N, C-alpha and C positions, 0 to 999 in steps of 0.2 A: 429926572428923579424917577426912581424905580416904581413908585406907586402909580405913575401915569402910563405905564406900559400896559399893553393888552396881551393877554395870554389865552391859549386855547387848551382845553382838556379833551383828549380823544383816546380811542383805542386804536393802536396801529394795525394796519392790515398785514396779512402775511405776504412775504415776498413771493414773486412769481417763480423764483428759483427753488422754493422749498415746497414739500408736499404736506408737511405738518403745520400746526398752529402754534408753534413754540413761542414766538415773540409777540403774539397778538392777544395775550390774556391779561396784560396789565394796562393801566391807564397812564397816559403820558401828558405832562404839562410842558408846554413849549411857548416861548416868547414869539409873538406875532409881528413885532415891529419890523418894518423894512428900513434898514439903515443904508447909508451911502456906501457903495462899494468903490474900490479904487484898484488900479493895476500898476504894478511896478514895471516901468519900461527897462530898468537896469537888470532886474532879476527875472522878470517874466512871470511873477506870481500875482494872484488876486488876493485882495484883503478887504476888511470891513472895519468900520469905526466902532463896532460893538463886539467886544470879546466874549460876551455871553450868548451870542446868537446860536451857537451850536449846542448849548446846554439843554439837555432833556432830562426831566425828573420823572421817574416811574413810581407808580403807586399800585398796591394790590387791589384797592377798591376805588370806586368813584368818590365815595364819601371822604376817604383820606385825602384825595387830591383837592376836593373842594375845601376841606378844613385847612389845608396848608395854604391855598391861595387866599382864603378869607383871612387867615391869621397874618399873612404878609401884606394884606390890603391890596391885592392885585385885582385889576379888572379882568374878568375871565368869562368865557362862555364854553358850554359843553356841546360837543358833537357826539350824538348817540350813534353807535354802530348799527348798520343794517343787519338784519337776520340773514344768515346763509341758508340757501335751499340745498340740501344734501340729497342727491339722487343715488339711492342704493342700487347697485347693479352688480351682477356677478361677472367674472372674467369670461365665462362661457357665452354671455350675451354679445360679446364682440364678434362672434363667429356665426351668429344666427341671422339669416336673411329675413327681412321683414317686408 
């Protein structure tokens, strides 16, 4: 039953392959249930018993995500993002010996 599943609401971190913060501004709602995986010996692919495990819902604000989860009667918890420490430094500082 869907109401017994556990969900997590979080802000995704930026990819190590990107310099900007493009995909890390929205809140994400994801199913946390660990389902049974299986492998097909005939075709060599992996599968799962849960077709919804890859579904991620994105929301502009944390309140929108909470309202949606509450409306659907999902069990959820929120992971607050850590604050980034931005070090401002000029390009010329790369060549200054300290």
